[in-house]
Each structure stands twice: as C-alpha cells, then as structure tokens.
PyMOL Python script that loads the backbone (N, CA, C, O; Angstrom):
from pymol import cmd

cmd.read_pdbstr("""\
ATOM      1  N   MET A   1      49.615  -1.025   5.584  1.00  0.00           N
ATOM      2  CA  MET A   1      48.608  -2.040   5.332  1.00  0.00           C
ATOM      3  C   MET A   1      47.509  -1.478   4.430  1.00  0.00           C
ATOM      4  O   MET A   1      46.442  -2.081   4.315  1.00  0.00           O
ATOM      5  N   ARG A   2      47.743  -0.383   3.816  1.00  0.00           N
ATOM      6  CA  ARG A   2      46.726   0.206   2.961  1.00  0.00           C
ATOM      7  C   ARG A   2      46.838  -0.399   1.566  1.00  0.00           C
ATOM      8  O   ARG A   2      47.906  -0.415   0.955  1.00  0.00           O
ATOM      9  N   ASN A   3      45.709  -0.893   1.087  1.00  0.00           N
ATOM     10  CA  ASN A   3      45.668  -1.507  -0.235  1.00  0.00           C
ATOM     11  C   ASN A   3      45.312  -0.427  -1.247  1.00  0.00           C
ATOM     12  O   ASN A   3      44.272   0.218  -1.107  1.00  0.00           O
ATOM     13  N   ASN A   4      46.124  -0.217  -2.237  1.00  0.00           N
ATOM     14  CA  ASN A   4      45.897   0.848  -3.200  1.00  0.00           C
ATOM     15  C   ASN A   4      44.745   0.550  -4.150  1.00  0.00           C
ATOM     16  O   ASN A   4      44.193   1.484  -4.732  1.00  0.00           O
ATOM     17  N   SER A   5      44.361  -0.704  -4.332  1.00  0.00           N
ATOM     18  CA  SER A   5      43.270  -1.018  -5.247  1.00  0.00           C
ATOM     19  C   SER A   5      41.905  -0.736  -4.618  1.00  0.00           C
ATOM     20  O   SER A   5      40.908  -0.591  -5.326  1.00  0.00           O
ATOM     21  N   PHE A   6      41.864  -0.660  -3.297  1.00  0.00           N
ATOM     22  CA  PHE A   6      40.597  -0.375  -2.594  1.00  0.00           C
ATOM     23  C   PHE A   6      40.653   1.045  -2.066  1.00  0.00           C
ATOM     24  O   PHE A   6      41.322   1.321  -1.070  1.00  0.00           O
ATOM     25  N   ASN A   7      39.952   1.939  -2.731  1.00  0.00           N
ATOM     26  CA  ASN A   7      39.930   3.339  -2.334  1.00  0.00           C
ATOM     27  C   ASN A   7      38.599   3.639  -1.667  1.00  0.00           C
ATOM     28  O   ASN A   7      37.542   3.492  -2.281  1.00  0.00           O
ATOM     29  N   ILE A   8      38.651   4.056  -0.419  1.00  0.00           N
ATOM     30  CA  ILE A   8      37.426   4.299   0.340  1.00  0.00           C
ATOM     31  C   ILE A   8      36.691   5.549  -0.141  1.00  0.00           C
ATOM     32  O   ILE A   8      35.536   5.765   0.227  1.00  0.00           O
ATOM     33  N   ASP A   9      37.337   6.363  -0.947  1.00  0.00           N
ATOM     34  CA  ASP A   9      36.684   7.566  -1.475  1.00  0.00           C
ATOM     35  C   ASP A   9      35.564   7.232  -2.448  1.00  0.00           C
ATOM     36  O   ASP A   9      34.728   8.088  -2.740  1.00  0.00           O
ATOM     37  N   TYR A  10      35.533   6.018  -2.949  1.00  0.00           N
ATOM     38  CA  TYR A  10      34.436   5.620  -3.834  1.00  0.00           C
ATOM     39  C   TYR A  10      33.093   5.617  -3.097  1.00  0.00           C
ATOM     40  O   TYR A  10      32.043   5.793  -3.714  1.00  0.00           O
ATOM     41  N   PHE A  11      33.132   5.416  -1.781  1.00  0.00           N
ATOM     42  CA  PHE A  11      31.903   5.331  -0.993  1.00  0.00           C
ATOM     43  C   PHE A  11      31.436   6.682  -0.469  1.00  0.00           C
ATOM     44  O   PHE A  11      30.387   6.741   0.173  1.00  0.00           O
ATOM     45  N   SER A  12      32.150   7.751  -0.707  1.00  0.00           N
ATOM     46  CA  SER A  12      31.734   9.079  -0.272  1.00  0.00           C
ATOM     47  C   SER A  12      30.559   9.537  -1.159  1.00  0.00           C
ATOM     48  O   SER A  12      30.379   9.014  -2.259  1.00  0.00           O
ATOM     49  N   PRO A  13      29.783  10.482  -0.700  1.00  0.00           N
ATOM     50  CA  PRO A  13      28.640  10.933  -1.509  1.00  0.00           C
ATOM     51  C   PRO A  13      29.033  11.509  -2.869  1.00  0.00           C
ATOM     52  O   PRO A  13      28.212  11.540  -3.786  1.00  0.00           O
ATOM     53  N   THR A  14      30.262  11.957  -3.006  1.00  0.00           N
ATOM     54  CA  THR A  14      30.701  12.471  -4.302  1.00  0.00           C
ATOM     55  C   THR A  14      31.354  11.386  -5.135  1.00  0.00           C
ATOM     56  O   THR A  14      31.653  11.609  -6.308  1.00  0.00           O
ATOM     57  N   GLY A  15      31.581  10.209  -4.553  1.00  0.00           N
ATOM     58  CA  GLY A  15      32.181   9.108  -5.292  1.00  0.00           C
ATOM     59  C   GLY A  15      31.145   8.360  -6.104  1.00  0.00           C
ATOM     60  O   GLY A  15      29.945   8.606  -5.985  1.00  0.00           O
ATOM     61  N   LEU A  16      31.623   7.444  -6.932  1.00  0.00           N
ATOM     62  CA  LEU A  16      30.736   6.713  -7.838  1.00  0.00           C
ATOM     63  C   LEU A  16      29.759   5.809  -7.084  1.00  0.00           C
ATOM     64  O   LEU A  16      28.553   5.871  -7.323  1.00  0.00           O
ATOM     65  N   ILE A  17      30.256   4.990  -6.196  1.00  0.00           N
ATOM     66  CA  ILE A  17      29.381   4.051  -5.471  1.00  0.00           C
ATOM     67  C   ILE A  17      28.489   4.800  -4.482  1.00  0.00           C
ATOM     68  O   ILE A  17      27.310   4.474  -4.341  1.00  0.00           O
ATOM     69  N   GLY A  18      29.041   5.792  -3.804  1.00  0.00           N
ATOM     70  CA  GLY A  18      28.265   6.564  -2.842  1.00  0.00           C
ATOM     71  C   GLY A  18      27.107   7.298  -3.495  1.00  0.00           C
ATOM     72  O   GLY A  18      26.018   7.384  -2.928  1.00  0.00           O
ATOM     73  N   PHE A  19      27.346   7.832  -4.697  1.00  0.00           N
ATOM     74  CA  PHE A  19      26.276   8.513  -5.424  1.00  0.00           C
ATOM     75  C   PHE A  19      25.146   7.548  -5.736  1.00  0.00           C
ATOM     76  O   PHE A  19      23.977   7.886  -5.551  1.00  0.00           O
ATOM     77  N   TRP A  20      25.475   6.357  -6.206  1.00  0.00           N
ATOM     78  CA  TRP A  20      24.421   5.406  -6.563  1.00  0.00           C
ATOM     79  C   TRP A  20      23.684   4.883  -5.338  1.00  0.00           C
ATOM     80  O   TRP A  20      22.484   4.615  -5.399  1.00  0.00           O
ATOM     81  N   VAL A  21      24.403   4.735  -4.218  1.00  0.00           N
ATOM     82  CA  VAL A  21      23.730   4.314  -2.984  1.00  0.00           C
ATOM     83  C   VAL A  21      22.734   5.387  -2.549  1.00  0.00           C
ATOM     84  O   VAL A  21      21.604   5.067  -2.178  1.00  0.00           O
ATOM     85  N   LEU A  22      23.139   6.644  -2.592  1.00  0.00           N
ATOM     86  CA  LEU A  22      22.220   7.726  -2.234  1.00  0.00           C
ATOM     87  C   LEU A  22      21.046   7.811  -3.210  1.00  0.00           C
ATOM     88  O   LEU A  22      19.909   8.020  -2.786  1.00  0.00           O
ATOM     89  N   PHE A  23      21.299   7.655  -4.490  1.00  0.00           N
ATOM     90  CA  PHE A  23      20.257   7.732  -5.503  1.00  0.00           C
ATOM     91  C   PHE A  23      19.228   6.615  -5.325  1.00  0.00           C
ATOM     92  O   PHE A  23      18.024   6.870  -5.356  1.00  0.00           O
ATOM     93  N   ILE A  24      19.692   5.396  -5.142  1.00  0.00           N
ATOM     94  CA  ILE A  24      18.778   4.259  -4.929  1.00  0.00           C
ATOM     95  C   ILE A  24      18.025   4.431  -3.612  1.00  0.00           C
ATOM     96  O   ILE A  24      16.851   4.071  -3.526  1.00  0.00           O
ATOM     97  N   GLY A  25      18.677   4.973  -2.589  1.00  0.00           N
ATOM     98  CA  GLY A  25      18.006   5.235  -1.313  1.00  0.00           C
ATOM     99  C   GLY A  25      16.894   6.254  -1.446  1.00  0.00           C
ATOM    100  O   GLY A  25      15.834   6.102  -0.838  1.00  0.00           O
ATOM    101  N   LEU A  26      17.128   7.301  -2.244  1.00  0.00           N
ATOM    102  CA  LEU A  26      16.077   8.298  -2.460  1.00  0.00           C
ATOM    103  C   LEU A  26      14.891   7.714  -3.217  1.00  0.00           C
ATOM    104  O   LEU A  26      13.740   8.017  -2.904  1.00  0.00           O
ATOM    105  N   ILE A  27      15.167   6.886  -4.202  1.00  0.00           N
ATOM    106  CA  ILE A  27      14.073   6.237  -4.945  1.00  0.00           C
ATOM    107  C   ILE A  27      13.282   5.312  -4.019  1.00  0.00           C
ATOM    108  O   ILE A  27      12.051   5.319  -4.042  1.00  0.00           O
ATOM    109  N   PHE A  28      13.974   4.525  -3.214  1.00  0.00           N
ATOM    110  CA  PHE A  28      13.315   3.609  -2.284  1.00  0.00           C
ATOM    111  C   PHE A  28      12.478   4.386  -1.263  1.00  0.00           C
ATOM    112  O   PHE A  28      11.351   3.994  -0.959  1.00  0.00           O
ATOM    113  N   THR A  29      13.019   5.476  -0.740  1.00  0.00           N
ATOM    114  CA  THR A  29      12.286   6.295   0.225  1.00  0.00           C
ATOM    115  C   THR A  29      11.042   6.894  -0.415  1.00  0.00           C
ATOM    116  O   THR A  29       9.985   6.941   0.214  1.00  0.00           O
ATOM    117  N   GLY A  30      11.156   7.349  -1.652  1.00  0.00           N
ATOM    118  CA  GLY A  30       9.994   7.895  -2.349  1.00  0.00           C
ATOM    119  C   GLY A  30       8.917   6.851  -2.564  1.00  0.00           C
ATOM    120  O   GLY A  30       7.731   7.138  -2.402  1.00  0.00           O
ATOM    121  N   LEU A  31       9.317   5.641  -2.927  1.00  0.00           N
ATOM    122  CA  LEU A  31       8.334   4.570  -3.114  1.00  0.00           C
ATOM    123  C   LEU A  31       7.634   4.218  -1.807  1.00  0.00           C
ATOM    124  O   LEU A  31       6.418   4.026  -1.785  1.00  0.00           O
ATOM    125  N   MET A  32       8.389   4.132  -0.725  1.00  0.00           N
ATOM    126  CA  MET A  32       7.774   3.818   0.569  1.00  0.00           C
ATOM    127  C   MET A  32       6.818   4.932   0.994  1.00  0.00           C
ATOM    128  O   MET A  32       5.746   4.654   1.531  1.00  0.00           O
ATOM    129  N   PHE A  33       7.197   6.188   0.759  1.00  0.00           N
ATOM    130  CA  PHE A  33       6.319   7.310   1.072  1.00  0.00           C
ATOM    131  C   PHE A  33       5.023   7.211   0.274  1.00  0.00           C
ATOM    132  O   PHE A  33       3.941   7.454   0.808  1.00  0.00           O
ATOM    133  N   TYR A  34       5.133   6.853  -1.006  1.00  0.00           N
ATOM    134  CA  TYR A  34       3.950   6.712  -1.853  1.00  0.00           C
ATOM    135  C   TYR A  34       3.032   5.606  -1.339  1.00  0.00           C
ATOM    136  O   TYR A  34       1.825   5.809  -1.210  1.00  0.00           O
ATOM    137  N   PHE A  35       3.602   4.439  -1.045  1.00  0.00           N
ATOM    138  CA  PHE A  35       2.767   3.312  -0.627  1.00  0.00           C
ATOM    139  C   PHE A  35       2.174   3.526   0.761  1.00  0.00           C
ATOM    140  O   PHE A  35       1.051   3.089   1.011  1.00  0.00           O
ATOM    141  N   VAL A  36       2.881   4.177   1.663  1.00  0.00           N
ATOM    142  CA  VAL A  36       2.366   4.340   3.022  1.00  0.00           C
ATOM    143  C   VAL A  36       1.339   5.454   3.096  1.00  0.00           C
ATOM    144  O   VAL A  36       0.291   5.284   3.717  1.00  0.00           O
ATOM    145  N   PHE A  37       1.621   6.600   2.470  1.00  0.00           N
ATOM    146  CA  PHE A  37       0.745   7.748   2.686  1.00  0.00           C
ATOM    147  C   PHE A  37      -0.307   7.940   1.601  1.00  0.00           C
ATOM    148  O   PHE A  37      -1.362   8.507   1.882  1.00  0.00           O
ATOM    149  N   PHE A  38      -0.066   7.496   0.389  1.00  0.00           N
ATOM    150  CA  PHE A  38      -1.027   7.734  -0.685  1.00  0.00           C
ATOM    151  C   PHE A  38      -1.788   6.477  -1.073  1.00  0.00           C
ATOM    152  O   PHE A  38      -3.014   6.515  -1.176  1.00  0.00           O
ATOM    153  N   ARG A  39      -1.115   5.393  -1.284  1.00  0.00           N
ATOM    154  CA  ARG A  39      -1.758   4.174  -1.781  1.00  0.00           C
ATOM    155  C   ARG A  39      -2.661   3.538  -0.739  1.00  0.00           C
ATOM    156  O   ARG A  39      -3.716   3.003  -1.080  1.00  0.00           O
ATOM    157  N   LEU A  40      -2.261   3.588   0.537  1.00  0.00           N
ATOM    158  CA  LEU A  40      -3.080   2.957   1.568  1.00  0.00           C
ATOM    159  C   LEU A  40      -4.336   3.751   1.874  1.00  0.00           C
ATOM    160  O   LEU A  40      -5.267   3.213   2.473  1.00  0.00           O
ATOM    161  N   ASN A  41      -4.388   5.013   1.480  1.00  0.00           N
ATOM    162  CA  ASN A  41      -5.581   5.815   1.718  1.00  0.00           C
ATOM    163  C   ASN A  41      -6.659   5.590   0.666  1.00  0.00           C
ATOM    164  O   ASN A  41      -7.786   6.057   0.832  1.00  0.00           O
ATOM    165  N   GLU A  42      -6.337   4.889  -0.406  1.00  0.00           N
ATOM    166  CA  GLU A  42      -7.343   4.586  -1.413  1.00  0.00           C
ATOM    167  C   GLU A  42      -8.317   3.559  -0.855  1.00  0.00           C
ATOM    168  O   GLU A  42      -7.932   2.695  -0.068  1.00  0.00           O
ATOM    169  N   ASN A  43      -9.543   3.652  -1.252  1.00  0.00           N
ATOM    170  CA  ASN A  43     -10.576   2.779  -0.715  1.00  0.00           C
ATOM    171  C   ASN A  43     -10.942   1.721  -1.754  1.00  0.00           C
ATOM    172  O   ASN A  43     -12.044   1.729  -2.303  1.00  0.00           O
ATOM    173  N   GLU A  44     -10.018   0.826  -2.011  1.00  0.00           N
ATOM    174  CA  GLU A  44     -10.278  -0.261  -2.942  1.00  0.00           C
ATOM    175  C   GLU A  44     -10.468  -1.550  -2.149  1.00  0.00           C
ATOM    176  O   GLU A  44      -9.580  -1.974  -1.408  1.00  0.00           O
ATOM    177  N   ASP A  45     -11.630  -2.161  -2.314  1.00  0.00           N
ATOM    178  CA  ASP A  45     -11.919  -3.394  -1.601  1.00  0.00           C
ATOM    179  C   ASP A  45     -11.510  -4.592  -2.449  1.00  0.00           C
ATOM    180  O   ASP A  45     -11.492  -4.527  -3.678  1.00  0.00           O
ATOM    181  N   SER A  46     -11.186  -5.674  -1.772  1.00  0.00           N
ATOM    182  CA  SER A  46     -10.855  -6.898  -2.486  1.00  0.00           C
ATOM    183  C   SER A  46     -12.142  -7.575  -2.957  1.00  0.00           C
ATOM    184  O   SER A  46     -13.244  -7.169  -2.586  1.00  0.00           O
ATOM    185  N   TYR A  47     -11.985  -8.609  -3.777  1.00  0.00           N
ATOM    186  CA  TYR A  47     -13.149  -9.328  -4.299  1.00  0.00           C
ATOM    187  C   TYR A  47     -13.960  -9.936  -3.159  1.00  0.00           C
ATOM    188  O   TYR A  47     -15.187  -9.846  -3.154  1.00  0.00           O
ATOM    189  N   LYS A  48     -13.280 -10.554  -2.193  1.00  0.00           N
ATOM    190  CA  LYS A  48     -13.984 -11.185  -1.075  1.00  0.00           C
ATOM    191  C   LYS A  48     -14.701 -10.143  -0.220  1.00  0.00           C
ATOM    192  O   LYS A  48     -15.796 -10.397   0.282  1.00  0.00           O
ATOM    193  N   ASP A  49     -14.090  -8.983  -0.055  1.00  0.00           N
ATOM    194  CA  ASP A  49     -14.728  -7.939   0.734  1.00  0.00           C
ATOM    195  C   ASP A  49     -15.967  -7.398   0.036  1.00  0.00           C
ATOM    196  O   ASP A  49     -16.974  -7.126   0.691  1.00  0.00           O
ATOM    197  N   ARG A  50     -15.911  -7.236  -1.293  1.00  0.00           N
ATOM    198  CA  ARG A  50     -17.100  -6.788  -2.030  1.00  0.00           C
ATOM    199  C   ARG A  50     -18.214  -7.824  -1.938  1.00  0.00           C
ATOM    200  O   ARG A  50     -19.379  -7.463  -1.771  1.00  0.00           O
ATOM    201  N   GLU A  51     -17.871  -9.103  -2.045  1.00  0.00           N
ATOM    202  CA  GLU A  51     -18.887 -10.161  -1.927  1.00  0.00           C
ATOM    203  C   GLU A  51     -19.484 -10.184  -0.530  1.00  0.00           C
ATOM    204  O   GLU A  51     -20.693 -10.357  -0.381  1.00  0.00           O
ATOM    205  N   ARG A  52     -18.649 -10.013   0.507  1.00  0.00           N
ATOM    206  CA  ARG A  52     -19.136 -10.008   1.875  1.00  0.00           C
ATOM    207  C   ARG A  52     -20.103  -8.848   2.099  1.00  0.00           C
ATOM    208  O   ARG A  52     -21.137  -9.019   2.744  1.00  0.00           O
ATOM    209  N   LYS A  53     -19.775  -7.679   1.573  1.00  0.00           N
ATOM    210  CA  LYS A  53     -20.661  -6.520   1.725  1.00  0.00           C
ATOM    211  C   LYS A  53     -21.968  -6.718   0.983  1.00  0.00           C
ATOM    212  O   LYS A  53     -23.024  -6.296   1.455  1.00  0.00           O
ATOM    213  N   LYS A  54     -21.903  -7.371  -0.200  1.00  0.00           N
ATOM    214  CA  LYS A  54     -23.122  -7.636  -0.961  1.00  0.00           C
ATOM    215  C   LYS A  54     -24.023  -8.605  -0.198  1.00  0.00           C
ATOM    216  O   LYS A  54     -25.238  -8.410  -0.157  1.00  0.00           O
ATOM    217  N   ILE A  55     -23.458  -9.627   0.395  1.00  0.00           N
ATOM    218  CA  ILE A  55     -24.235 -10.598   1.167  1.00  0.00           C
ATOM    219  C   ILE A  55     -24.831  -9.935   2.403  1.00  0.00           C
ATOM    220  O   ILE A  55     -25.984 -10.193   2.748  1.00  0.00           O
ATOM    221  N   GLU A  56     -24.055  -9.084   3.072  1.00  0.00           N
ATOM    222  CA  GLU A  56     -24.573  -8.379   4.242  1.00  0.00           C
ATOM    223  C   GLU A  56     -25.735  -7.465   3.868  1.00  0.00           C
ATOM    224  O   GLU A  56     -26.707  -7.363   4.616  1.00  0.00           O
ATOM    225  N   LYS A  57     -25.645  -6.810   2.733  1.00  0.00           N
ATOM    226  CA  LYS A  57     -26.732  -5.927   2.293  1.00  0.00           C
ATOM    227  C   LYS A  57     -27.994  -6.740   1.980  1.00  0.00           C
ATOM    228  O   LYS A  57     -29.101  -6.309   2.303  1.00  0.00           O
ATOM    229  N   GLU A  58     -27.835  -7.911   1.353  1.00  0.00           N
ATOM    230  CA  GLU A  58     -28.994  -8.774   1.080  1.00  0.00           C
ATOM    231  C   GLU A  58     -29.620  -9.259   2.377  1.00  0.00           C
ATOM    232  O   GLU A  58     -30.844  -9.284   2.506  1.00  0.00           O
ATOM    233  N   ASN A  59     -28.787  -9.646   3.340  1.00  0.00           N
ATOM    234  CA  ASN A  59     -29.319 -10.088   4.634  1.00  0.00           C
ATOM    235  C   ASN A  59     -30.044  -8.952   5.336  1.00  0.00           C
ATOM    236  O   ASN A  59     -31.077  -9.172   5.968  1.00  0.00           O
ATOM    237  N   GLN A  60     -29.516  -7.744   5.232  1.00  0.00           N
ATOM    238  CA  GLN A  60     -30.178  -6.602   5.832  1.00  0.00           C
ATOM    239  C   GLN A  60     -31.539  -6.352   5.186  1.00  0.00           C
ATOM    240  O   GLN A  60     -32.508  -6.049   5.882  1.00  0.00           O
ATOM    241  N   LYS A  61     -31.617  -6.475   3.864  1.00  0.00           N
ATOM    242  CA  LYS A  61     -32.900  -6.300   3.175  1.00  0.00           C
ATOM    243  C   LYS A  61     -33.903  -7.357   3.619  1.00  0.00           C
ATOM    244  O   LYS A  61     -35.084  -7.055   3.789  1.00  0.00           O
ATOM    245  N   GLN A  62     -33.443  -8.603   3.810  1.00  0.00           N
ATOM    246  CA  GLN A  62     -34.347  -9.663   4.261  1.00  0.00           C
ATOM    247  C   GLN A  62     -34.840  -9.395   5.675  1.00  0.00           C
ATOM    248  O   GLN A  62     -36.017  -9.607   5.967  1.00  0.00           O
ATOM    249  N   ARG A  63     -33.956  -8.932   6.559  1.00  0.00           N
ATOM    250  CA  ARG A  63     -34.374  -8.643   7.932  1.00  0.00           C
ATOM    251  C   ARG A  63     -35.370  -7.481   7.964  1.00  0.00           C
ATOM    252  O   ARG A  63     -36.324  -7.510   8.742  1.00  0.00           O
ATOM    253  N   ILE A  64     -35.164  -6.481   7.144  1.00  0.00           N
ATOM    254  CA  ILE A  64     -36.102  -5.359   7.083  1.00  0.00           C
ATOM    255  C   ILE A  64     -37.438  -5.819   6.514  1.00  0.00           C
ATOM    256  O   ILE A  64     -38.490  -5.370   6.970  1.00  0.00           O
ATOM    257  N   ALA A  65     -37.411  -6.713   5.519  1.00  0.00           N
ATOM    258  CA  ALA A  65     -38.654  -7.224   4.938  1.00  0.00           C
ATOM    259  C   ALA A  65     -39.433  -8.043   5.964  1.00  0.00           C
ATOM    260  O   ALA A  65     -40.664  -8.032   5.945  1.00  0.00           O
ATOM    261  N   ARG A  66     -38.750  -8.749   6.854  1.00  0.00           N
ATOM    262  CA  ARG A  66     -39.448  -9.500   7.899  1.00  0.00           C
ATOM    263  C   ARG A  66     -40.076  -8.570   8.933  1.00  0.00           C
ATOM    264  O   ARG A  66     -41.119  -8.893   9.502  1.00  0.00           O
ATOM    265  N   LEU A  67     -39.460  -7.432   9.177  1.00  0.00           N
ATOM    266  CA  LEU A  67     -40.018  -6.495  10.143  1.00  0.00           C
ATOM    267  C   LEU A  67     -41.271  -5.809   9.600  1.00  0.00           C
ATOM    268  O   LEU A  67     -42.202  -5.521  10.353  1.00  0.00           O
ATOM    269  N   TYR A  68     -41.291  -5.552   8.310  1.00  0.00           N
ATOM    270  CA  TYR A  68     -42.426  -4.849   7.693  1.00  0.00           C
ATOM    271  C   TYR A  68     -42.997  -5.698   6.567  1.00  0.00           C
ATOM    272  O   TYR A  68     -42.746  -5.426   5.393  1.00  0.00           O
ATOM    273  N   PRO A  69     -43.768  -6.732   6.922  1.00  0.00           N
ATOM    274  CA  PRO A  69     -44.317  -7.594   5.872  1.00  0.00           C
ATOM    275  C   PRO A  69     -45.420  -6.879   5.091  1.00  0.00           C
ATOM    276  O   PRO A  69     -46.143  -6.037   5.624  1.00  0.00           O
ATOM    277  N   LYS A  70     -45.522  -7.236   3.833  1.00  0.00           N
ATOM    278  CA  LYS A  70     -46.585  -6.683   2.987  1.00  0.00           C
ATOM    279  C   LYS A  70     -47.793  -7.602   3.106  1.00  0.00           C
ATOM    280  O   LYS A  70     -47.783  -8.736   2.626  1.00  0.00           O
ATOM    281  N   GLY A  71     -48.815  -7.096   3.745  1.00  0.00           N
ATOM    282  CA  GLY A  71     -50.027  -7.907   3.953  1.00  0.00           C
ATOM    283  C   GLY A  71     -51.188  -7.386   3.120  1.00  0.00           C
ATOM    284  O   GLY A  71     -51.031  -6.491   2.290  1.00  0.00           O
ATOM    285  N   LYS A  72     -52.353  -7.966   3.361  1.00  0.00           N
ATOM    286  CA  LYS A  72     -53.564  -7.572   2.642  1.00  0.00           C
ATOM    287  C   LYS A  72     -54.317  -6.531   3.467  1.00  0.00           C
ATOM    288  O   LYS A  72     -55.355  -6.840   4.053  1.00  0.00           O
ATOM    289  N   TYR A  73     -53.823  -5.346   3.515  1.00  0.00           N
ATOM    290  CA  TYR A  73     -54.491  -4.285   4.276  1.00  0.00           C
ATOM    291  C   TYR A  73     -55.164  -3.330   3.390  1.00  0.00           C
ATOM    292  O   TYR A  73     -55.776  -2.373   3.864  1.00  0.00           O
TER     293      TYR A  73
END
""", "prot")
cmd.dss("prot")
cmd.show_as("cartoon", "prot")
cmd.util.cbc("prot")
cmd.orient("prot")
C-alpha cells in the first residue's frame, strides 16, 4: 500500500520540505522573541495615553494652584 509518488523523506529535517518548515519555524520563533522580550519593553505611549497624561498634569497644576493661591501679601 505504499505510494511511490509520496515519499515521507521529504519531511525529514534533511529533506526539502522539512528544511523549509524548520527554517520558517526559526524565523517565526525569532520574531516572537523580539516582540515579547524587546518590543514590549519600549515605553511608547499611544496618542490617547499621551493626551490623558497631559490632561492629568493640567488638573494637577490647577489643584496645586488652588492650594496655594497668589494673594496680595
């Protein structure tokens, strides 16, 4: 029942298909390693996060100004 047109040796690591599967797997693993360990450690905020922080800083300045008003002393 062995079909001569389908050779399972193609899927071995030394075969044509097996080599490409291993090669693509290594590239995929490298990309995942890059995105998980290096890219996620960067501190880049989104536009909404930068706007939220700017608004919070303005609110903080207003609250501090209310605590220490500039009077005629």
